[in-house]
N, C-alpha and C positions, 0 to 999 in steps of 0.2 A: 363229448367235447365238440365234435363236429356240429352237433345240433346247436350248441351254445354259440359257437363261432358264426354259424349261419344266421342265427337270430341277431347277433350283434351287427353283422354286416347289413342285414335288412334294415335294422334300426338306423344305421348310419346313412343308408341310401334314402330312407324316408325323411331323415332330418335335413339332408342337403338338397333334396329334390326341389323344394320350393325356391331355394337360392339359385340353383342351376336354371330353373325355369325362368326366374326373374332376369337372370343374366342373359339368357337366350333371347328373352323378349326385348331387353335393352339393346342387345346387339342388332336385332332385326329393325328396331326403331331407328337406330343410328345409321344403319345401311340405307333405310328408306330416305332419311334426311340427306345423306350424302348423294344418293341418286337424284333426288329432287334438286339439290344445288347444281349438280352437273347439267341436268336437263334445262335449267333456266337459261344457260348460255351466257350468264353474266361474267363468268371467269374464263371466257374463251381464250383470251390473250395472256392469261396468267399460267406460266409453266408449272407453278406449284400445284395447280388444280388438276394436273394429270394423275396425281396420286389420290384416288378417291378415299382410300382408307385413312388418309391424314387430312380429312376435310376440316378438322378443327384448327388446322394451321393455315388455312386459306386466308387471304386478306379479307379483313372485315368480319371474320367469323369468331365468335366466342362460344365455348361449350362449357357445360357444367362438369362436375367430377365424373359423372357417368358417361360423358362423351356425347350428350345431347345438345343441340344448338339452342342457345338462349339469346344470342345477339347477332343480328346481321346489320352491320354498320358500313354502308358504302356511299357516303355523301360525295358528290362530285367525282364519281368514278367513271363517268363517260359511258354508261351502259347504253348500248344501241338496241338491244333486244327489249321486247315489251314485258308487261306484267303477266300476260296471258299464259306464258309458259312456266310460270312459277306456281308450284303446288303448295298453296298456303296451308292446306289441311295436313300436310306432312310435318309441320312444326308445332307440335302441341305444347312445347316448353318454351316457345319463343316469347321473350319478354320485351326486347327492344328491336325495332325495325326502322332504320334510317336509310332512305333511298333518295334523299334530297339532292337537287342539283344535277339531275341526270337528263336523259332524253326520252323519257316515257311519254308516249303519245297514244293514249286510249283512255277509256273510263276505268275508274278504280274497280277491280273485280269484286263481285259479290262475295266470293270466297274469303276475302279479307276478314270477314266476320267470324271465321273459324279459329282465329288466333286468340283463344279464350283467355290466355295468361298475359296478353300484351298489356304493357303499361306505357309504352312510348312508341308513337307512330309519327314519322316525319316524311311526308311526300312532297314537300315544298319545292319550288323552283324547278318544276317540270312543265310539260305541255299536256297535262291530264285534262280531260274534258268529261262530258256526261254529267251525271249527278252523283252526289254522295250516296253510296249504297245503303239501303235501310239496314243491312246486316251489321253495320258498324255499331248499332245500338246494343249488340251482343257483347261488345268488348267492355264489360262492366268494371274491369280493373284498370282501364286506361286513365292515365294521369295527365299525359300530354298528347295533344292532337294538333298537328300542323300540316295543313294542305295549302298554304298560302302560295301566291305567285303561280297560279295555274289558270285554266280556263273552265273550271267547274261551275256549272250553272244549276238552274232549277231551285227547288225548295230545300231548306235544311230539314232533314227527317225529324218529325215531331218527337219521336222516341229518343232523341239525343238527351232529353232530360233524364234518361235512365243511367247515364254515365256519371254517376254521383261522385266518382273518385277524381273526376277531371279537375286539374289545377290550372292548366294552360290550354286555351283554345284559340287557334289562329286560322281564320278562314279568309283573310284579307287578300286583295288583289285577285279576285275571281269574278264570276258572272252570276252570283247568287241573286235571286229576285224574290212578286205576288204577295209578305211581311216578315220581321225578326220573330221567330217563334217564342211565345211566352214561356214554353217549357224550359228555356235556358235558365229561367229563374229557379229551377229545381237544383241547379248545380251549385250547391252551397259551399263547396270547397274551392270554387274558381277564384284564382288570384289574378289572372290576366285573361282578357278576352279582346280579340282584335277582329272586327267585322268590316274594316275600312275598305274603300275602293271596290264597292260592289254595286248592285242595283236594287237594294232593298227599298221598299216603299212603306207607306204608313207612318206611324209615329213610333217613338222609342217606347217599347212595352214597359209598363210599370213594374212588371215582374223582375226586370233587371236590377231595380233598386232594392231588391231583397238580398242581393249578393254582397253581404256586409264584409266578406273577406277580400273583395276586389281591391287590388292595388293599381291595376291598369284597365281602363275602359276606353277603347279606341273604335269609334264608329264613323270616322270622318269620311267625307266625300261619298255619300250615297244621295245623289241629288234628287232622287225620286221621293225622299222622305219629307216630312213636314211636321206640323204641330209645334209644340213648345217644350222647353226644358222644365220638367216638373220640379216642384219643391221637394219631392221625394229624393232628389239627388243628394240631399243632405244626409240620407241614411248610410251612404257609402263612406263611412268614417276612415276607412283604410286607404282610400284612393291617393295614389302618388302621381299618376298621370291620367288626365282626362282630355280627350280630343273629340269634340262634336262639330268640327268645321265642315262646311259644305253640305249641310243637311236641309237647307231652306227653312230653318226654325224661325218662328216669330215669337212675340211676347217679350217680356223683360227678363233680365238675368235674375234667377231666384235668389233671395237673400240667404237661403240655406246653403248655397254654393260657398259662401264665405265661412262656413263651419268646418269645411274640409281642410283642417289645419296641417295635414300631412302632404298636401299637394305641392309638387315640385314643378309640374308643367300643366298649364291650363290653356287650351286652344279652342276657340269658338268662332273662328273667322268665316267669312263668306256665308253668312246667314242673313236673316231679316230681323235680327234682334233689335228692339228699340228700348227707349227709356234710358236712364242714366246708369253709370257704373256705381254700384253701392259703395258707400264710404267704408263699409265693413270689409272690403277687399283687403284692407290693411291688416286683417287678422291672419292672413296667410303668410306667416313670418318666414317660411323657408321656400317660398315660391321663387323659381328661377326663370320661368318663361310664361309670359302673359301675352297671348295673341288674340285680339278681338277685332282685327281689321275687317273692312268690307262688310259692315253692318249698318244699322240706322241709329246708332247710339247718339243720345243727346246729353244735355247737361254739361257740367264741368268735369275736368280731371280731378278726382278726389285727392286732396293733399295727403291723405293717409297712405298714399303709395310710397311716401318716404319711409314708411315702416318696413318696406320690403327690402331689407338690406342685402339680401342674397340675389336680387333680381338681376338677370343677365340680359334678357330680351323683353322689350316692351313695344308692341305694335298695336297702335290704335288708329291706323290710317284709314282713309276712305270711310269716315263716319260723318256725323253732324255735330261733333263735340264743340262747344263754345267756351267762352271765357278766356282767361289768360292762362299761360303755362306756369305751373308752380315752379319756382326757382329750386325747390327742394329736390327736383328730379336729378339735378346735377350733383346732388350730394349722395346719391346711391352708389356705394363704392364698387359694386360688381357690374353695374350696367355698362354693356359694350354695344348694344344695338337699341336705338330709339327711333321710331317712326311715327310722327304725328301729322304726316302730310294729308292734304285733301280733307280738311275739316272746316270748321267755322271759328277757329281760334282767333283771338284778337289781342291787341296790346303789343308790348315790346318783347321781342325774342331775346332771351338772355344770352349774352356773349358766351357764357360758360358752356351752354348747350351747343352753340354754333361751333365753338372750338373743338368740342369733344366728339360731336356726331356729324358735323357738316350741315350746311344750310339746305342741301337737297332733301333732307328728311323732314323739312317743315314747309315745303312748297304746297301750293293749293289752298292756302289760308289767306284770302285777300286782305283781311284786316289785321294781319300779323305783321308787325314792322320790324325791320332789322337794319341798323345803321352799320354798314360794313367798315366805315372809317373808324368806328369806336372799338372794333373787335380785333384788329390786326396787330401784329407785334411791332409794326413800323412806328407806332407812336412812342416807342421807347428809344428810338434812334434819331440822330441828328439828320438834317436834310441832305448833307453830302453823302451820308451812308445810303440814303434812299436813291439818290441820283446814281451813285456807283453801282448799286444793286440793279437798278433798272437798265443801265448800259450793259452790264455783264449779262443780264438776262436776254437783252436784245441780241447781243453778239452770239450768245449760245444758241438762241432760237434760229438765227440765220444759218449758222453752221450746221445745226441739227437738221434744219429743213433741207439744206442742200444735200447732206449725206443721205437723208431719207429719200429724197427725190432720185438720186443716183441709184440707190439700192432698189427702189421700186421699179426703176426703168430696166434694171439688168437682172434682178433676181426673182422678182415676184410676178406671177401671171397677171395679165391685164384683167382687172375686174371693174365692171361698171358700177359707179357709185351714184345711186339715185336716191336722193333724200326725200323722205316724207316730211310732214309738218312737225319738226322736232320740238318746237316750242310747246307742244301739248304733250310732250313725253313719249311720242311715238318713236318708231325705230326706222332704221334704214330698210329700204326695200331690198337692196343688195348691198351687203357690207363689204368693206375691205377686210383684210385678215386680222386687224387688231380690234375692230368693233368697239372703239373706245367711247364714242359719244353716248351710246345707249347701255353701256355695261352697268352703270349704277342703277338704271331703271329696272334691269332684269334682276340684279341682286336684291333690290328692295322688294320687288313684286313677289319674289319667292322666299324672302327671308333667308337669303344666302343658300338657296336650294334646300330648304328645310323639308324633311320627309313628309310633313303634312300637306305639301303641295304636289307630292308625287302621285301620279295616276296610273302608272304602269311601268313596265320594263321591257326593253327590246333586246336584240342580240348582243348589243355592245354598249348599252347605256340606259339610263332611266328617263322617263317622260314626265314632265311637270306641267301643271296648269297654272297660268299666271295672268293676272289682270293688271295691265299697265296703267299708269296714271291717267292716260286719256280715256280709260274705260274699255279699251280693246282687250279681248281675252285671246291669248295665244298659247300654243303648246311648245314646250321647250324639250329638246332631247339633249341630255347632258352626258358626256363621256366621263365615267368615273375616273378618279385619279389613278387607281391601279391599272385600269384598263387602258388609260392613256399611255402608260409605260409599255404596253404591248404593241409592237409595231404593226401587227395585223389589225387590231382594233383602230389604231390611229389612222391606218391606211383606209379602212372602211369608212371611218367618220369623214375624213377629207374627201373621199370619193363621193359620198352622198352630197356634201356641200357643193362639190364641183359639178356633179351631174345636174342637181336641181337648180343651180344658178344659171344654167344654159337652156333650160326647157320651160315652156309655158303651155299648159293645156288645162281646160276647165275640169277635167277628171284626173288630174295629177295634183297632189297636195302642193300648196303654194309654200315656197320657202321665202319668208320675209327677211331673214338675215341669219348671219352666223358669226361666231367668234371662235377663231382657231388660235389659241394662245397656250403657252406651256402651263400657265396658271389655271386656266379654265377653258374648256372647249364645249360649246353648245351650238345647236341649230334651233332656229325659231320658225315655227310653222303656223299656218292657219289652223285654228282650233276646230276640230270636228266633234261637236258635242254629243253625238249619238254613239260614239265609240266604233268598235270594229264590227264588220259583218259577222265574224265568228260568234261574238257574244250575242248579237241581236238574234241570230238564228237559234240560239240556245236559250232564249228568254221567251216564255210562252206568250207574254203580253206583246212584246215588241215584234215578235215573229208574225203575229196576226196583223199588226199595223203595217208590216211590210207585205202589202198585197201583191197580186200577180202583176198588175201594171207597174208597180214600183220595182218589182224584181226584174222584170224584163228591161225596164229603163236602166236599172243598175247594171245589168249584163251588157247592155249596149254602151253605156258609159265607159266601162272598163275595156271593152273591145276598142272603143275609140282611142282611149289612152294608149293602149298597146300598139295600135295601128300607127299612131303618131310617133311612138318611140322607134318602131321597126322601119317605118317607111318615109316619115317626114323629117327625121333627124339625119344629119349628115356629118359623120358616119352614123349608122344605125346604133341604137342602144338596146341592149338585152337586159331586162330587169332581173331575171334569175331567181326571184323569190316571190312569185305571184301566189298568194294564198288568201284565205278569208281573214286571216289575222292582219294582213297588210292592206285591206280594203276598208277605208274609214268612211263613215257616213255623217252628213251634216244634219241640221235640224229638219230639213225637208226630205231626209233619207236619200239624198243624192250621194253617189259614190265617188271617192277619189282613191287613186293608187298611191301608196306611200312606201317608205322604207327602201331607199335606193342604196343602201350600204354595200350591197354585193353586185350592184348593176355594173355592166361592162360594155364598153364601146366595141362594136363589132368591126374589126379591121378586115376588110374584104380581101386583102392580099396576104393574110397570114393564117396560121392554123388555129388561132384563137383558143389555145389550150390553157386551162387554168384549173385551180382546185375546185372540187365540188362545192356548190353552195345551194341553199334552198331549204325548204321546210319538209320534213318527212310527211309523206302522204300526198304531197303535191309535186314532187320531183319526177321528171320524166324517167322512164325505166332505163333508157340508154345511158344515163349518167352513172350507172353502176359499172359500166365497162369502158366509158370514154370520157376524156376531159375536154373534148372539143365543145366550144360554146357556139350555139346557133339559136336563131329565133324560134326554132321548133320546140325547144324545151319550154319556152314561155307559152307556146300554144298548148302543150299538154297540161301545164298548170292551170291555164285559163279554162280548159275543158273540165277539169276537176272542180274548179270554183263554180262554174255554170251549173253543173249537176248538183253541187252542194246547195246552191241558191234555190234551185227548183225542188229538190228533195227535202230540204230543211235540215239535212245532216250530211256528214261526209260520206261519199258514195263508195267507200272501200269494198263493202260486201257486194254491191252491185257490179263493180268493175271486175271483181274476181269471178262472179257468176257469169257475166256476159263473155268474159275471156275464155271460159271453159265450155260454155254452152251458148254460142252466139246465135243459134237459130231457135232457141227456146222462146216461145211467145210470152212476152210480159207486157201487160197493158200499161200504157203510160199513166193512166189515172191512178193505178195502184202504187206508183212510185212517188207521185207528187206529194208535197208537204200536206199531211192530213189535217193540220191545224187550220188551214184555209179551206173555205168551200171550193169545190172544183170550179174552174173557170167555165163559163157558159157562153159568153160573148164570143162570136166566131173570130173576131180580130184578135182577142186575147189568146184564144186556143191556138190560132195560127202562129202567133209569136212564141208561145210556149213550145209548140212542136218544132218550129224552126230552131229555137235555141237548143232544144234537146238534140236535134239532128246534128247541129254544128258541134256541140260538145262531144258527141260520139265520134265525130271525125277527128276532133282535136286529141282525144285520148287514145288514138290508134297507136299500138306499140311500136309500129315502124315510123320513125320521124319523117321519112320521105313522103309518107302518105297523108300527113297532116296538111290542112290548108294554111295559107298565109293569113295574117290578121287582116290585111286589106280585103281579102276575099270574104272573110267573115263579116266585116262591116258592110260590104256590098250586098252580101246575101240577105242581111236584115232589111236593107232598103228594097230589094226586089221582092222579098217575101210579103210585103204589104199588098201586093196586087194579086196574090195567089189564092185560090180556093182551098178549103181544107175540110177534113172530116170532123164530125163531132168527137169530143174527147174520148167518149167511151169506146170508140171504134179504132183508136190509134194504138198499134202495138209498137213497142220500142225496137224490136229486131227489124222492123220494116223501115225504121228511120235510118238504119246504118247504111251509109253510102258505099257504092262500089269503090275499090281502091283508086285514089286519085293522087296526082302529083302537081306540084307547081313548077317543077322543072322537067322539060321534055326528055332529058337524057338519063332518067333514072327509072328503076323498076321497083314496084312494091313487093311485099313478101310473098304474095301468092303467085307471082310471075305474070300478072296481068300487064298488058301493055300500058306504058305511061303516056301514051299520046293524048289520052283524054285528060282534061283538067276539070277543076271544080266548076268551070263555066259551062261544062258540057254534060255533066251527069244529072240524073234525076232519080227520085225514088217514087214509084207509083204504088201507093198503098192499095189501090183498088185491085191490083193484080192478085193479091192474096185474100182480099175480102170482096168477092164479086157482087155481093148483095148491095153494095153501096154505089151511089152515083157520084161520090166525091173522091178526090185523090189529092195527096200532098205532093207537090213537086219541089224537090230541093235542087233546083237548077237555076242558073243565071244566064 
């Protein structure tokens, strides 16, 4: 009996052993996942996260029945820690990952490609940079990929064509450039693709026209592109939304475009498209938005537009369209926006259109006639009614004017009102607070701030590109309605308008006007068509165009702007958010400082304490423990930007290294942007060395030891008369200055006397390199 029982027990053990082993394995995997979640630091402020064994109950975590994590959904969670502490390889059952709307500031880790079961990846609305890791092509089950609204640059990995399960691909609002890869044409399941607001070049690859399941194709505002819209566009029978605005396309509109009968929105504005609008456009029976403004279209408005009974928006402005306006346009029941301005239209302007859309949407057509006396309601009323109405209006105007005058004198800040040539549709140089006279021009130029004109987003609003009727191109920063209800955003917006209305400097972005109104708040700036320094440095082609001379001039320009703010404004102004994102370049690659939403006037007789502001990676280290605002925080940020400009990338690793090993010899030539040939001209080498030396002074961890911006500007001037070593002989650690102060009653961290100032110190490279006859003097 004992033998039988023993045998039975053995069989039972053998039977349950695999189950027990599997359970133990699952338990180990779950523990590994829990520890990985904890180490990420993302739930640091969540009290529930203290219980590691209950990680499946943490916010944003979903587990399967076995307790393994399948979903991490933390959109807009305010995560401050980076992605580098997250162990992607620990989550082999992860299906969905949503980290959108957080504060991640680094490149997407290569390890992301280890999430082999992932079907949904959303990293949008962060500050991610670098390139898309090639490992993403391993995510063969991925159905949705969204990395929009970041600073990601470089090339799209060609292997992206392996992601054949992709349904949605959104790479918009980034710095992608060099062409759109044809391998995207392999993604036969794609229903939506958005490549807008990038730096793609070349033509639209014909491979995209193989994606017959596409319902949305958005490639608008890639100004480096060109070519023409192929007849193959007609293959995309499922298209509902098509936007190819701002691509510099030429040629005529292909007739096959009119076969896309499922189209609801068609936008092709701001190109060089010529020829006439085909009459077959009337076949698009469910079209709601037709935007073809700012092209070179000729011919007449096709009468077949009357067939578009669902049309809501029709914008054909700034073309060369001739002939008369079809009266049938007034019979389209859904039409709420019509703009035919700045064409070659002629004949009589129908009263029905004037009444419905306003006469301003037909200006710029010299041969288009409009008799205002025939279109007013007054023709139905007797003369005494008109006289009474006129008197009432006059009295009301006088009273209203008096009240407004008193209000402005007592309640509103005094604002200089300097008009430009408004008859050409231009804007105020400095507006008053209602901005009434140019409001209609702005709404019309952006189609009421349509997303197709949006070129980026800032900390508290979106930026739009608009061409005014005069032909001037401006940038508009608009506060979103929801953000306008936030008093902090509203304060920042008004602060920026107030700051920029008071200052003038060639290297500070020009504020042409602003509208601060409950209904709509926006600022109007000079348009800088080369974008931000951040994006240019991450574009291989544009980075090479930004040669050493241009980079040094850029650095000098920003130094001049900050010196103006710190020393020439009374009281001084602290920018508080100097970063490569906020340095914009014009067509000549000249730099301007922008984004003054967090700027602050330095009150010399107060503590100047405020909440922390700035961009991660550029903020001075002392802001972690003090709220006091001084110009020295701008100095630190400026130093980081200088090093980034010279190195071609953010210097975070270099700053960490030199802080831990300050005496380690690193040759300057090994740090400079390798995409450019090393400078050989001795004047250029001298300027690069001086800029590096000043940047090292500015990033001193002790704010008291940083120079003033005025000293930096003076240093560049004096540096032109100094000899220097050849580039290959300059070591970075020898450029670091002895501790210096701008105030004689303070002491630097190492206890050195503060009696010396930046005007008294120098760095003699020949002291450590005796074989040379040259020396760099960083002294004034």
